[in-house]
C-alpha positions in Angstrom: 92.9 104.8 124.3 95.9 107.1 124.0 94.7 109.4 121.2 97.9 111.3 120.8 99.9 108.0 120.5 97.4 106.5 118.1 97.6 109.6 115.8 101.4 109.4 115.8 101.3 105.6 115.1 98.8 106.0 112.3 101.0 108.5 110.5 104.1 106.5 111.1 102.4 103.3 109.8 101.1 104.9 106.7 104.4 106.8 106.0 106.5 103.7 106.5 104.3 101.6 104.2 103.9 104.3 101.5 107.6 105.0 101.4 108.5 101.4 100.7 108.7 99.3 103.9 105.2 97.9 104.4 106.4 94.7 106.1 108.1 96.6 108.9 105.0 98.9 109.2 102.9 95.8 109.7 105.3 94.3 112.2 105.4 97.4 114.3 101.9 98.8 114.1 99.3 96.1 113.1 97.5 93.9 115.6 96.4 90.3 115.3 94.0 91.0 112.5 93.8 93.5 109.7 90.4 94.1 108.2 90.5 96.0 104.9 87.6 98.0 103.4 89.4 99.2 100.3 87.9 97.0 97.5 91.2 96.6 95.6 93.1 95.2 98.6 92.3 91.9 100.2 92.0 91.4 104.0 95.0 90.6 106.1 98.5 91.8 106.6 100.1 89.9 103.7 97.7 91.4 101.2 98.5 94.9 102.5 102.2 94.2 102.3 101.9 92.9 98.7 99.8 95.9 97.6 102.3 98.4 99.0 105.4 96.5 97.7 103.9 96.5 94.2 103.0 100.2 94.5 106.6 101.1 95.6 108.1 99.1 92.7 105.9 100.8 90.1 106.0 104.3 91.6 109.1 104.8 93.7 109.1 108.6 93.3 105.6 109.2 94.8 105.4 111.6 97.8 102.9 112.0 100.6 102.2 114.9 103.0 100.1 114.4 106.1 97.8 117.4 106.3 95.6 116.4 109.3 95.3 113.7 111.8 92.2 113.5 114.0 91.5 110.9 116.7 88.4 110.0 118.5 87.7 106.8 120.5 89.4 103.9 118.8 89.6 105.7 115.4 92.2 107.9 113.7 91.5 109.8 110.5 94.3 111.0 108.2 94.0 113.6 105.5 96.8 113.4 103.0 98.1 115.0 99.8 99.8 112.6 97.5 101.9 113.5 94.4 102.5 110.7 91.9 104.7 110.7 88.7 103.5 113.1 86.0 102.2 115.5 88.7 99.2 113.3 89.2 97.8 114.4 92.6 95.4 112.9 95.0 93.7 113.6 98.3 93.1 110.7 100.6 91.2 110.3 103.8 92.1 107.2 105.6 90.5 105.9 108.8 92.2 103.4 111.1 90.6 101.5 114.0 92.9 100.6 116.9 92.6 97.7 119.3 93.0 98.0 123.1 96.7 97.4 122.8 97.1 100.4 120.5 97.5 98.3 117.3 95.8 99.0 113.9 93.2 96.4 113.1 90.9 97.9 110.5 91.2 100.4 107.6 88.8 102.4 105.4 89.8 105.0 102.8 88.5 107.5 100.2 90.6 108.7 97.4 90.0 111.7 95.1 92.1 112.9 92.3 92.9 116.7 92.3 91.5 118.1 89.1 93.7 120.4 86.9 91.0 123.1 87.1 88.7 124.1 90.0 85.6 126.3 90.3 87.3 127.9 93.3 90.8 128.8 94.5 90.6 126.6 97.7 92.9 123.6 98.0 91.4 120.2 98.7 93.7 120.0 101.7 
């Protein structure tokens, strides 16, 4: 596994899909299968594409910042800060599994909204 390349490709894949071109992201970065663990998105590349196309149509002004990318074995973890319309902010942690050809074949995520007030001054990212 080329960990550096996998990290770069995970970021490029997510950024491309998030910013409105999920079909191209799948064509370039996804392998023969795509197993999805997010309960609101079905398995497979077409379900992923449909989900992100819908999200782009509804929220074209959303932004994403990649805070961290960590790779180990066949996994890459991304830690992001997302800002949605109305200053609605989220932190996500996404995990991608790569096949031997360096293609993404599986995805898990955890999403948490950033509260307006916090008990400490530390950021969530």
